[in-house]
N, C-alpha and C positions, 0 to 999 in steps of 0.2 A: 523402262519396258514399257516393247512398242505399242504403238491405241493401234487396234485392228478395225480396220475403216470398211463401211460396206462396199461387194461390189457397185453399187446403186449413187455408190457416194464418185466411188470411181471412175467410173460411165460419164457419171455428172461430169468431175472437173476436166478430164480428159476433150471432152467432148467444149466444153469452156471454153477449154486452150486452144483448140483447136477453130472455134471457132471468132473467138479475141484479135487469132493471128491471120485470120483473113483476112475480118471490116478492117483489120489498120493496118496489117501487113509487118517488114523490120523481122528481127532474129526468136522464135519459137524457146527463148530464154525470156524475151522482155513480157511475154508474154507470162513463163511463168509464175516469174516473177510479182505480174497484177495477181492474177489467180490465187498463189496458192493461199496469202492471207484472207480473200474472202471467205476464203476454203474450213479454215482452220488446218489448214496440212502445210508438209514443210515442202518445202519448196526442191530436196532433191528426190522423198519420192514422190511427185507428181512428175520430176523430169523423167525417175524412171517409169512413173506408169505410162507414161506419153508414147517415153518410148520402146512399149510391150506388148500396149493395148492402144496405140492409137493408131487411126489410119496411115496405108501405108505414102496415099498425095494426101498432108492437109485442106484443098480446096474442095478434096471429093463430092462435099457438100454433107448434108442433113441425113440421114442415118433410118431418120424416118421419115415422114409426114408430119403436115405439119394437124392432122384430123388421129391422124394415130398415138400426133404424142398426146390429143387430147383428153380424147379416150383414155389410155391409161395416166396421165393425171390424175383426168376424175376418182379412175379406177382405186385411185394408192388417195387422193383426196375420203375417198367414202371409206376405204377401211380404215383411215389415218381417224376418222372423228370417231365410228366404232370401237372402235380402240380408248379413243378417246372418255365416249362414256360408258362402259365396260371400267374405267377408275374414276369419275368421277361416284362412277358406283361403288364402285372399291371403299373407298374414301371415305363417304358416308357411317357406311359401317363399320370401320373401322375405329369412326371417330365416335358411332353409336358404343362403339365397347369399354376407349376409355374417357366415359361419360361418369361410364356406370359399372366402375372397376369390382371384380365380387369380390365378397367379406368373407371369407373361412377361420 
């Protein structure tokens, strides 16, 4: 059964391949071989993503400025922290349920 990857992971992976290729040069396949294991994505999957979603020119530069990326990452971090708090509260709730089983 194929894995489902989020669009954010896909975009990040493609960006990492093109950024690595721009920094180190060489063929794109070397960058794909280096990035795929880091993200837990198959090399063929990453190659398809690069062909389908990558920029027409690898040296086109970053799509967003550093300030925009920082804002986006801060929003994601805040969202992750809120989700963690919810999960912590839920785990405490269910732990209490396990500590005091109901008897019939």
